[in-house]
C-alpha positions as CSV (number, residue, x, y, z in Angstrom):
1,M,87.2,91.5,59.6
2,L,85.3,88.7,57.9
3,H,82.1,89.4,55.9
4,V,79.0,88.2,57.8
5,M,76.7,86.2,55.6
6,H,72.9,86.1,56.3
7,S,70.7,83.2,55.4
8,T,68.2,84.0,52.6
9,A,64.6,83.0,52.5
10,T,65.4,80.1,50.2
11,E,68.1,78.9,52.6
12,T,65.7,79.0,55.5
13,R,64.9,75.3,56.1
14,S,62.8,75.3,59.3
15,V,59.3,76.5,60.1
16,Y,57.6,77.2,63.5
17,V,53.8,77.5,63.7
18,H,52.2,79.1,66.8
19,V,48.8,77.8,67.7
20,P,47.6,80.2,70.4
21,F,44.7,78.3,71.9
22,C,44.3,76.7,75.3
23,A,41.3,75.4,77.3
24,H,42.6,77.7,80.1
25,R,45.7,79.6,81.0
26,C,48.0,77.8,83.6
27,P,49.0,80.1,86.4
28,Y,52.7,80.0,85.6
29,C,52.3,80.6,81.8
30,N,53.2,83.9,80.1
31,F,53.2,82.5,76.5
32,T,51.2,84.1,73.7
33,L,47.8,82.4,73.9
34,I,44.1,83.0,74.2
35,A,42.1,80.7,76.5
36,G,38.6,79.3,76.1
37,R,37.9,80.7,72.6
38,P,37.1,77.8,70.3
39,D,34.9,80.3,68.4
40,L,38.1,81.8,66.9
41,H,39.6,78.5,65.6
42,E,38.2,78.8,62.1
43,A,39.2,82.5,61.8
44,Y,42.7,81.5,62.9
45,L,42.9,78.9,60.1
46,D,41.7,81.5,57.6
47,A,44.3,84.0,58.8
48,I,47.2,81.5,58.7
49,E,46.3,80.6,55.2
50,L,46.3,84.3,54.2
51,E,49.7,84.8,56.0
52,L,51.2,82.0,54.0
53,S,49.8,83.3,50.7
54,T,52.6,85.9,50.5
55,L,55.2,83.2,50.2
56,P,56.7,82.2,46.8
57,D,56.5,78.7,45.4
58,V,56.7,75.6,47.6
59,L,59.9,75.6,49.7
60,E,61.8,72.6,50.9
61,I,62.4,72.4,54.6
62,D,64.0,70.1,57.2
63,T,61.9,70.7,60.3
64,L,58.3,71.7,60.9
65,F,57.2,72.5,64.5
66,F,53.7,73.2,65.7
67,G,53.7,74.8,69.2
68,G,51.6,76.9,71.4
69,G,49.4,77.4,73.3
70,T,48.1,73.9,72.6
71,P,47.9,72.9,69.0
72,T,45.8,69.9,70.0
73,E,43.1,72.2,71.3
74,L,42.0,72.3,67.6
75,N,39.6,69.5,66.8
76,C,40.7,66.7,64.4
77,Q,39.1,68.4,61.3
78,Q,40.7,71.7,62.1
79,L,44.1,70.2,62.7
80,D,43.8,68.3,59.4
81,R,43.2,71.6,57.7
82,L,46.1,73.3,59.5
83,F,48.5,70.6,58.4
84,S,47.2,70.7,54.8
85,I,47.7,74.5,54.7
86,F,51.4,74.1,55.5
87,Q,52.0,71.1,53.4
88,N,50.7,73.0,50.4
89,K,53.5,75.6,51.0
90,F,56.3,73.6,52.4
91,Q,57.8,70.3,51.4
92,L,59.3,68.4,54.3
93,L,62.2,66.3,53.1
94,G,62.0,62.5,53.6
95,D,64.1,62.5,56.7
96,G,62.6,65.7,58.0
97,E,61.4,66.2,61.6
98,F,57.7,67.1,62.0
99,S,56.8,67.9,65.6
100,I,53.6,68.9,67.4
101,E,53.1,69.9,71.1
102,A,50.1,68.2,72.7
103,N,48.1,68.1,75.9
104,P,47.8,64.6,77.4
105,K,44.0,64.7,77.6
106,D,43.8,65.5,73.9
107,I,45.5,62.3,72.7
108,T,42.9,60.0,71.1
109,S,42.9,57.4,68.4
110,G,41.2,60.0,66.1
111,L,43.9,62.6,66.7
112,L,46.6,59.9,66.3
113,E,45.1,59.0,62.9
114,V,45.3,62.6,61.7
115,I,48.9,63.2,62.8
116,K,50.1,59.9,61.3
117,R,48.3,60.6,58.0
118,H,50.1,63.9,57.7
119,G,53.5,62.5,58.7
120,V,54.0,63.8,62.2
121,N,57.0,61.9,63.6
122,R,57.6,63.7,66.9
123,V,55.2,64.6,69.7
124,S,56.1,66.7,72.7
125,L,53.7,65.9,75.5
126,G,53.1,68.5,78.2
127,A,53.1,66.0,81.1
128,Q,54.7,68.4,83.7
129,S,54.3,65.8,86.5
130,F,52.8,62.5,87.5
131,D,51.8,63.7,91.0
132,N,48.2,64.7,90.9
133,H,48.6,67.2,93.7
134,K,51.5,68.9,91.9
135,L,49.5,69.0,88.7
136,K,46.7,70.7,90.6
137,V,49.2,73.2,92.0
138,L,50.4,73.9,88.5
139,G,46.8,74.4,87.3
140,R,46.9,71.6,84.8
141,D,43.7,70.1,83.5
142,H,45.0,66.5,83.3
143,Q,46.0,63.8,85.8
144,A,48.7,61.2,85.8
145,I,46.3,58.6,84.3
146,H,45.9,60.8,81.2
147,I,49.7,60.8,80.6
148,H,49.8,57.0,80.8
149,Q,46.9,56.7,78.4
150,A,48.4,59.1,76.0
151,M,51.8,57.3,76.0
152,E,50.1,54.0,75.4
153,L,48.7,55.4,72.2
154,L,51.8,57.4,71.1
155,V,54.8,55.2,71.8
156,P,53.9,52.4,69.4
157,K,52.9,54.8,66.6
158,V,55.2,57.8,66.7
159,D,58.9,57.7,66.1
160,S,59.8,60.1,68.9
161,V,57.9,61.1,71.9
162,S,59.1,63.8,74.3
163,L,57.8,64.6,77.8
164,D,58.0,68.0,79.5
165,L,58.5,68.0,83.3
166,I,58.6,70.9,85.7
167,F,60.5,70.9,89.0
168,G,60.7,73.3,91.9
169,T,57.0,73.9,92.5
170,H,55.8,75.3,95.8
171,G,56.3,72.8,98.6
172,E,57.7,70.1,96.2
173,S,60.0,67.5,97.8
174,M,63.0,65.7,96.2
175,E,61.0,62.5,96.6
176,T,58.2,63.9,94.4
177,W,60.6,65.1,91.8
178,S,62.5,61.8,91.8
179,A,59.2,59.9,91.4
180,D,58.3,62.1,88.4
181,L,61.6,61.2,86.7
182,N,61.2,57.5,87.4
183,Q,57.7,57.4,86.1
184,A,58.7,59.3,83.0
185,I,61.6,56.9,82.3
186,D,59.3,53.9,82.7
187,L,57.0,55.2,79.9
188,K,60.0,54.9,77.5
189,P,60.0,58.4,75.9
190,Q,62.9,59.2,73.5
191,H,63.3,62.7,74.8
192,L,62.8,64.6,78.1
193,S,62.8,68.3,78.8
194,T,63.0,69.5,82.4
195,Y,62.3,73.0,83.5
196,G,62.6,74.8,86.9
197,L,59.4,76.6,87.7
198,T,59.8,80.4,87.0
199,Y,57.5,83.2,88.2
200,E,57.0,85.5,85.3
201,K,55.6,89.0,85.6
202,G,51.9,89.2,84.7
203,T,51.1,85.6,85.5
204,A,48.8,84.5,88.3
205,Y,51.8,82.9,90.0
206,W,53.7,86.2,90.0
207,K,50.7,87.9,91.7
208,S,50.6,85.1,94.3
209,L,54.3,85.4,94.9
210,Q,54.0,89.2,95.4
211,S,51.1,88.8,97.9
212,G,53.0,86.1,99.9
213,V,50.6,83.3,99.0
214,L,53.5,81.5,97.3
215,E,57.2,81.4,98.1
216,L,60.1,80.8,95.9
217,T,61.7,77.3,96.1
218,D,65.0,77.5,97.9
219,E,67.8,77.9,95.3
220,E,69.8,75.0,96.8
221,V,66.8,72.7,96.7
222,E,66.1,73.6,93.1
223,R,69.8,73.1,92.1
224,N,69.7,69.7,93.8
225,M,66.7,68.7,91.8
226,Y,68.3,69.8,88.6
227,E,71.5,67.9,89.4
228,H,69.5,64.8,90.3
229,A,67.8,64.9,86.9
230,I,71.2,65.3,85.1
231,D,72.8,62.3,87.0
232,H,69.7,60.1,87.0
233,L,68.9,60.5,83.3
234,A,72.5,60.0,82.3
235,G,72.5,56.8,84.4
236,V,69.7,55.3,82.3
237,G,71.2,56.3,78.9
238,F,69.9,59.8,78.1
239,E,72.3,62.3,76.6
240,H,72.2,65.7,78.3
241,Y,72.7,67.8,75.2
242,E,71.2,71.2,76.1
243,V,70.6,73.0,79.4
244,S,67.1,71.7,79.8
245,N,67.0,68.8,77.3
246,F,67.9,65.1,77.4
247,A,67.6,62.6,74.6
248,R,68.2,59.0,73.7
249,P,71.0,58.7,71.2
250,G,69.7,59.8,67.8
251,F,66.6,61.6,69.2
252,R,67.7,65.1,69.8
253,C,65.2,67.8,68.8
254,R,66.5,68.9,65.4
255,H,64.2,71.9,65.2
256,N,65.4,73.5,68.5
257,Q,69.0,73.0,67.4
258,V,68.2,75.4,64.5
259,Y,67.7,78.1,67.2
260,W,70.8,77.1,69.2
261,T,73.1,77.2,66.2
262,G,71.9,80.6,64.9
263,K,70.3,79.4,61.7
264,A,67.4,81.1,60.0
265,F,63.8,80.0,60.4
266,H,60.3,81.0,59.3
267,A,57.5,81.4,61.8
268,F,53.7,82.0,61.5
269,G,50.8,82.7,63.8
270,P,50.1,85.1,66.7
271,G,53.3,86.1,68.5
272,A,55.5,83.9,66.3
273,A,59.1,85.1,66.0
274,R,61.0,84.5,62.8
275,F,64.7,85.1,61.8
276,V,65.2,85.4,58.0
277,N,67.8,87.5,56.1
278,G,69.4,88.7,59.3
279,V,66.1,90.3,60.5
280,R,64.0,89.2,63.4
281,E,60.3,89.8,63.2
282,V,57.6,89.1,65.7
283,N,53.9,88.8,64.8
284,H,51.3,90.7,66.8
285,R,51.2,89.0,70.2
286,S,47.5,89.6,70.7
287,T,45.6,86.9,68.9
288,T,42.6,89.1,68.2
289,K,44.9,91.9,66.8
290,Y,46.6,89.3,64.6
291,L,43.3,87.9,63.3
292,N,41.8,91.3,62.7
293,D,44.8,92.6,60.8
294,V,45.6,89.6,58.7
295,L,42.0,89.0,57.7
296,A,41.8,92.7,56.7
297,G,44.8,92.2,54.4
298,K,47.3,93.9,56.7
299,S,50.7,92.7,57.8
300,A,50.9,90.2,60.7
301,V,54.2,91.7,61.9
302,G,54.1,93.7,65.1
303,E,57.9,94.1,65.7
304,R,60.9,94.2,63.5
305,E,64.6,94.3,64.5
306,E,67.8,93.9,62.7
307,L,70.6,93.2,65.1
308,S,74.0,94.8,64.6
309,P,76.7,92.4,63.6
310,I,78.3,92.4,67.1
311,D,75.0,91.9,68.9
312,R,74.2,89.1,66.5
313,A,77.6,87.5,67.3
314,R,76.9,87.7,71.0
315,E,73.5,86.2,70.6
316,R,75.0,83.4,68.5
317,L,77.5,82.7,71.3
318,V,74.9,82.6,74.0
319,F,72.6,80.2,72.1
320,G,75.5,78.0,71.3
321,L,76.6,77.8,74.9
322,R,73.2,76.4,75.8
323,R,74.4,73.2,74.2
324,L,76.5,70.9,76.4
325,E,79.0,70.5,73.6
326,G,79.5,74.2,73.6
327,V,80.9,76.3,70.8
328,C,83.9,75.8,68.5
329,I,85.7,79.1,68.8
330,E,87.3,78.9,65.3
331,T,83.9,78.1,63.7
332,L,82.2,80.8,65.6
333,E,84.8,83.4,64.6
334,E,84.5,82.4,61.0
335,E,80.7,82.6,61.0
336,V,80.3,85.9,62.7
337,G,83.4,87.8,61.6
338,F,84.6,88.7,65.1
339,T,87.2,87.2,67.4
340,L,86.0,85.9,70.8
341,S,87.6,88.8,72.6
342,E,85.9,91.3,70.2
343,I,82.5,89.6,71.0
344,C,82.7,89.8,74.8
345,G,86.0,91.3,75.9
346,S,87.3,89.6,79.0
347,E,84.0,88.1,80.1
348,I,85.0,84.6,78.9
349,D,88.3,84.8,80.8
350,Q,86.5,85.9,84.0
351,L,83.8,83.2,83.7
352,E,86.6,80.6,83.2
353,S,88.5,81.9,86.2
354,R,85.3,81.4,88.3
355,G,84.9,77.9,87.0
356,L,81.7,78.5,85.1
357,L,83.1,78.0,81.6
358,Q,85.9,75.8,80.3
359,N,88.0,75.8,77.1
360,Q,88.6,72.2,75.9
361,A,90.5,71.8,72.6
362,G,89.2,75.0,71.2
363,H,85.6,74.5,72.4
364,I,84.2,76.9,75.0
365,K,81.5,75.2,77.1
366,L,79.6,75.4,80.4
367,T,81.1,73.5,83.4
368,R,78.8,71.7,85.8
369,S,78.9,74.8,88.0
370,G,78.1,77.0,85.0
371,L,75.1,74.8,84.2
372,L,73.6,75.5,87.6
373,V,73.7,79.3,87.1
374,S,73.5,79.6,83.3
375,D,70.7,82.2,83.4
376,S,73.1,84.6,85.2
377,I,75.8,84.0,82.6
378,W,73.9,85.1,79.5
379,P,73.5,88.8,80.4
380,R,77.2,89.1,81.0
381,I,77.9,87.9,77.4
382,L,75.1,89.8,75.7
383,V,76.2,93.1,77.4
384,P,79.8,92.7,78.5
385,N,81.2,95.2,80.9
386,D,84.2,96.0,78.7
387,G,82.3,95.4,75.4
């Protein structure tokens, strides 16, 4: 068996920063966030600065990603300070990717000046839809006009702009979804992410589902919407490179590919999950718990897990299969120190026989049928029946 090498802190070349603030919580959202608490913004910045103070000298990185929550819920002065805190600890290389998630209503000329001054070169805009009724159903605080106004500011100034879109909302028609795709394409983003609506336990949507106020979208309708996105976006030049992600050539999200290829990454802020030296740590998910502990000089970490080599190998395979190009079997086996059969027994053969996976020239990848049911495939690999 090969020796499995873990990335060290100095080899960790990506950073994720979680900004937990939102104006309000959308009914489908189960992310780590705190809504309507601008009074905590300054304490958050103080805590982030303290959390980073444990790091050694300035580290070189390739990707820096600010997500949430809604990072642009911070005002321009606070965002300026947040960027400066990280740029004092991390040096993004010249061709590095610097991303921030944003709410359409938050994009102003003042915000644009701040992000450009600090070198942000990729903005992920939470559009979700261009249909105002659908946006209301989703509990969003913006309308279609705000997306258009934001894109008018962003596209000429930022190297890469991505739009998030949701499909499969309650009562949504194929016509509504097709119109969303067309309007998104017309705005000329370099990247699109499309997500089927999910009903997560603990959300307002989950409660509405359980009480019968909402109904799940028919699986066939949702599959048709997903396939329509795949075919339509390919037809206008987007590369479908990951289950939910599409990009113009040269504009794939480099930061997310760190996750999908099993590389190490730093992470900071409430609920942020990092993977360094073969260990996964998750910060306290409660924003107030995180703030209280860090500001009191305590650790930000709430959970710590070191996966066994075989579990790490299975996770690496699952993440890799999310990419449309799949996984090179030889490379995977060299990296993790196990053969494919040792990783998941006969599951791969069974999934191939069902037409959900295919082996092409030593690469294992999802078929079109596998793409449509990928969420049901991952548990079979992570916990194989004969593993």
